[in-house]
C-alpha positions in Angstrom: 76.4 -4.2 36.5 79.3 -2.6 38.3 80.1 -0.6 35.3 76.5 0.6 35.1 76.7 1.7 38.9 80.0 3.5 38.4 78.7 5.3 35.2 75.6 6.4 37.2 77.7 7.5 40.2 80.1 9.6 38.1 77.0 11.3 36.3 75.6 12.1 39.7 78.8 13.6 40.9 79.2 15.6 37.5 75.6 16.9 38.2 76.7 17.8 41.8 79.7 19.7 40.4 77.5 21.6 37.8 74.9 22.6 40.4 77.4 24.2 42.6 79.0 23.7 46.0 77.3 23.6 49.5 76.4 26.8 51.1 78.5 27.3 54.3 77.1 30.0 56.5 75.3 33.1 55.3 75.3 33.7 51.5 73.9 36.9 50.1 73.9 37.3 46.2 75.0 40.8 45.5 74.2 40.4 41.7 70.6 40.5 42.3 69.0 43.9 42.9 66.9 44.1 46.0 66.1 46.7 48.6 67.6 46.1 52.1 65.5 47.1 54.9 66.9 49.0 58.0 63.9 50.1 60.3 63.2 48.0 63.5 61.0 50.8 65.3 58.2 48.8 66.9 56.2 51.9 67.0 56.1 51.9 63.2 54.9 48.2 63.1 51.3 47.2 63.1 51.7 43.4 62.9 54.5 40.9 63.1 54.3 37.6 61.3 56.7 34.8 62.4 57.4 31.8 60.1 59.2 28.6 61.1 59.0 25.2 59.8 60.0 21.5 60.4 60.5 21.8 64.3 58.9 18.4 64.8 61.6 16.9 67.0 62.8 19.7 69.4 65.3 18.8 72.0 64.2 17.0 75.2 67.1 18.3 77.3 66.6 22.0 76.8 64.6 24.4 74.7 65.3 24.2 71.0 67.5 27.3 70.3 65.4 28.4 67.4 62.2 28.3 69.6 63.9 30.0 72.5 65.0 32.8 70.2 61.6 33.0 68.6 59.8 33.2 72.0 62.1 35.8 73.4 61.5 37.9 70.2 57.8 37.6 70.2 57.6 38.1 73.9 59.6 41.3 73.8 57.7 42.4 70.6 55.2 45.2 71.8 53.5 45.4 68.4 49.6 45.5 68.3 49.4 42.1 66.6 51.7 39.0 66.7 51.2 35.9 64.7 53.2 32.7 64.8 53.0 30.1 62.0 54.5 26.7 62.2 54.9 25.6 58.6 54.4 21.9 58.7 56.2 18.9 59.9 55.2 19.7 63.4 55.6 16.1 64.6 58.5 13.8 63.2 58.2 11.2 61.8 54.7 10.0 61.6 52.6 12.7 63.0 50.2 12.4 66.0 49.7 8.8 66.8 46.6 7.4 68.5 46.1 7.8 72.3 46.9 4.3 73.0 50.2 4.3 71.0 53.3 3.8 72.9 54.9 6.9 71.3 51.8 9.0 71.9 53.4 11.0 75.0 56.5 11.8 73.1 54.6 13.2 70.2 52.6 15.3 72.5 55.9 16.6 74.1 57.1 17.7 70.7 54.1 19.7 69.8 53.8 21.1 73.3 57.3 22.6 72.9 56.2 24.5 69.9 52.7 25.5 71.5 54.6 26.8 74.6 56.3 29.5 72.2 52.8 30.8 71.1 51.1 30.9 74.5 54.0 32.3 76.6 54.7 35.0 74.0 50.9 35.9 74.2 50.8 35.6 70.3 48.2 34.2 67.9 49.3 30.8 66.8 48.7 28.6 63.6 49.8 25.2 62.6 49.9 24.1 59.1 50.5 20.2 58.4 53.3 18.9 56.5 54.1 15.5 54.9 55.3 14.0 58.1 52.2 15.0 60.0 50.3 13.0 57.3 51.6 9.7 58.9 54.9 10.0 56.8 52.4 10.5 53.8 51.0 7.1 54.6 47.6 5.5 54.7 46.6 6.8 58.2 47.5 10.4 57.1 44.1 12.1 57.2 43.6 10.5 60.6 47.0 11.6 61.9 46.3 15.1 60.9 42.8 15.2 62.6 44.4 13.8 65.7 46.9 16.7 65.7 44.2 19.2 65.0 42.2 18.0 68.0 45.1 17.9 70.4 46.4 21.3 69.5 43.0 23.1 69.7 41.9 21.2 72.9 45.3 21.6 74.8 45.3 25.3 74.0 41.6 25.9 74.9 41.1 27.1 71.4 43.8 29.8 71.5 45.8 28.1 68.8 44.4 27.1 65.4 45.2 24.1 63.3 44.5 25.0 59.6 43.0 23.8 57.3 40.4 22.1 59.4 39.5 18.4 59.3 42.3 17.3 57.0 40.9 19.5 54.3 43.1 21.2 51.7 41.9 24.5 52.0 42.6 27.3 51.0 42.0 29.3 54.3 42.1 33.2 54.5 43.2 35.4 57.3 42.9 39.0 56.8 45.4 41.1 58.8 43.8 44.6 59.3 43.2 46.2 55.9 46.6 45.8 54.3 47.3 42.1 54.2 45.7 38.8 53.3 47.2 35.5 54.2 46.3 32.5 52.0 47.2 29.2 53.6 46.7 25.7 52.3 47.7 22.1 52.8 50.2 21.3 50.0 50.6 17.8 51.3 46.8 17.0 50.5 47.6 17.6 46.8 50.8 15.3 47.0 49.0 12.7 49.1 47.9 9.5 47.2 44.2 10.2 46.5 43.1 6.9 48.1 44.4 8.2 51.6 43.2 11.7 51.7 39.8 13.1 52.9 37.5 15.5 51.1 34.4 15.0 53.4 33.0 18.4 54.3 35.8 20.3 52.5 35.3 23.4 50.3 37.8 21.8 47.9 37.2 18.2 46.8 39.8 18.0 44.1 43.2 19.4 43.1 41.6 21.6 40.4 39.2 23.0 43.0 42.1 23.8 45.4 43.8 25.8 42.6 40.5 27.5 41.6 39.8 28.5 45.3 43.3 29.8 45.7 42.8 32.1 42.6 39.4 33.1 44.0 41.1 34.1 47.4 43.5 36.4 45.3 40.7 37.9 43.3 38.8 38.9 46.4 41.7 40.3 48.2 40.9 44.0 47.0 43.7 46.2 47.6 45.4 44.1 50.2 48.8 42.7 49.6 48.9 38.9 49.8 51.2 36.3 51.5 50.9 32.6 50.9 51.7 29.9 53.3 52.1 26.1 52.7 54.5 23.4 53.6 56.0 22.7 50.3 57.9 25.4 48.3 57.8 25.7 44.4 61.4 26.1 44.3 64.4 25.2 46.4 68.1 24.6 46.2 68.2 22.0 49.0 67.9 18.3 48.9 64.0 18.3 47.9 65.3 20.5 45.0 67.9 18.0 43.9 71.0 19.1 45.6 73.2 16.6 47.6 76.6 17.4 49.0 79.6 15.1 48.6 78.8 14.0 52.3 75.5 12.7 51.1 77.1 10.7 48.4 79.8 9.1 50.7 77.8 8.9 54.0 74.2 8.1 52.8 73.0 6.7 56.0 73.2 10.0 57.7 70.1 10.8 55.8 68.3 8.5 58.3 70.6 8.6 61.3 72.9 11.8 61.4 75.4 10.0 63.6 76.0 7.2 61.1 79.4 8.3 59.6 79.7 5.0 57.7 81.3 5.5 54.2 79.8 3.8 51.2 81.9 5.0 48.2 80.3 4.8 44.8 77.2 2.7 45.8 76.4 5.5 48.3 75.5 7.7 45.4 72.6 5.5 44.4 70.4 7.0 47.2 70.9 10.8 45.9 70.5 9.5 42.3 67.2 7.7 43.2 66.0 10.9 44.8 66.9 12.9 41.7 64.9 10.5 39.5 61.8 11.2 41.4 61.4 8.1 43.5 59.5 10.1 46.1 56.5 12.4 45.8 58.3 14.8 48.4 61.1 15.8 45.9 60.6 18.3 43.1 61.9 15.8 40.6 58.9 13.7 40.9 56.0 14.2 38.5 53.4 14.8 41.1 55.5 17.7 42.8 56.3 19.2 39.3 52.7 19.3 38.4 51.8 20.9 41.7 54.7 23.6 41.6 54.0 24.3 37.9 50.3 25.1 38.6 51.0 27.1 41.8 53.8 29.1 40.1 51.5 30.0 37.2 48.8 31.4 39.8 51.6 33.3 41.8 53.1 34.7 38.7 49.6 35.9 37.6 48.7 37.5 40.7 52.0 38.6 42.2 51.9 37.9 46.0 54.6 39.8 48.0 55.9 36.3 49.1 55.1 32.6 49.3 56.6 31.0 52.4 57.2 27.4 53.0 59.4 24.9 55.0 60.1 21.3 53.9 63.8 21.9 52.9 65.7 22.2 56.0 67.3 25.4 55.4 66.7 29.1 55.1 66.3 30.6 51.7 65.0 33.7 49.9 64.5 33.1 46.1 63.5 35.5 43.4 60.9 34.1 41.3 59.3 35.6 38.2 57.4 38.6 40.1 57.4 37.2 43.8 59.7 36.1 46.4 59.8 32.3 47.5 60.8 32.1 51.2 62.0 28.8 52.6 61.9 28.8 56.4 62.6 25.1 57.1 65.5 25.6 59.5 63.6 24.9 62.9 65.9 22.2 64.0 69.8 22.5 63.7 70.1 18.7 64.0 68.1 18.1 60.9 69.8 20.8 58.6 70.6 19.3 55.1 72.6 20.1 52.0 72.0 23.5 50.4 73.5 25.2 47.4 72.6 28.4 45.5 70.9 29.1 42.1 70.8 32.1 39.9 67.7 33.1 41.7 69.1 32.8 45.2 68.9 36.2 47.1 69.9 34.7 50.4 70.7 31.2 51.8 71.8 29.9 55.1 72.5 26.3 56.1 71.4 26.4 59.7 68.5 27.0 62.0 66.5 30.1 62.2 63.2 31.6 61.5 61.7 34.5 59.5 59.6 37.6 60.7 57.6 39.7 58.4 56.8 43.1 59.8 53.6 44.9 58.5 54.3 48.6 59.0 51.6 51.2 59.6 52.2 52.9 56.3 51.5 49.5 54.5 55.2 48.5 53.7 56.3 45.0 54.5 59.7 44.1 55.8 61.3 40.6 56.0 64.0 39.7 58.5 65.9 36.4 58.7 66.8 35.7 62.2 69.2 33.1 63.7 69.7 32.0 67.4 72.8 32.8 69.2 74.0 31.4 72.5 71.4 28.6 72.5 68.7 31.0 71.8 69.2 33.4 74.6 70.0 35.9 72.0 69.4 36.3 68.3 70.9 37.9 65.2 69.2 39.6 62.2 71.4 38.2 59.4 69.3 39.5 56.4 66.6 42.1 56.0 64.7 43.1 52.7 61.7 45.1 51.8 58.9 42.9 50.4 57.1 45.5 48.3 
């Protein structure tokens, strides 16, 4: 048995070496051709779309730096239309609990911190559910999502939307002026155990109908460019994509409690190995995730959105897919940043907190900025800009 464990561990370390080293700081791939953007003139911008994910446990001692930076950015942004999208995992670890639950007040505080950014910056706001919002993808998932929707929309007096409605998968369509269509859907609904998801009153009642209706949203977009939003990316080079740093192998308990620097040499690699074998539906190695990613990628390749944005992996990534960009903006919390490497399709990677902003210019062009908080969010820095079309 010891020999088997050692063999599996060595194989996993070999895979780690082959997949590359951890990203440390900002990485920009100079070998991939892309057009960098340099305009930040607000009078040229018709709408700004902010993307941030996985902010479900913001600091209770001070405003989370990524949220402080985003709020300052959006508040000072004088463009005609501002939209902030929280891309799921809005409340760690089990979503919005029932009103009589002992943890309910803390769950409310966590979502309140995010709602504050939207309301105080006078922006339109939207929340999309992630796997943790679905009761840690558990039996009470649909109810947890409905509770969060009810709380967000009542607490904001309807100024903030929670989409899709009623724990449905969507897709939902938001048209931004005449130039852009946003298609958003609940990817966790697809990954959720079919016994614990709801389809009552939903426009899509099966996985096939979700994909069919996403295609229909593309077809009816006309001349609009299309941006797709969900929680789960179709590709990533973080832990959900199969990469674990040497620290994850030696200190596996940090995956659960970041302060637990307790070494488990050899046996510690069993956790990353199990993840790479598809033990959880939340990893791209699982059969259910592979099926979803393949179906979605085939749709995106066919219809060529300018970008697909998601969270889930706790990092910041811009990836070149077949004929669209995959944006991973899951760096909402510095305390939850995880292992990150690069792949052949990596244009940009950053292993810390931040958010993304897409500016729709009055001439129809679209620009992406990756922005990171500086000085506890009192300032911010644009670390990467690219034209999306």
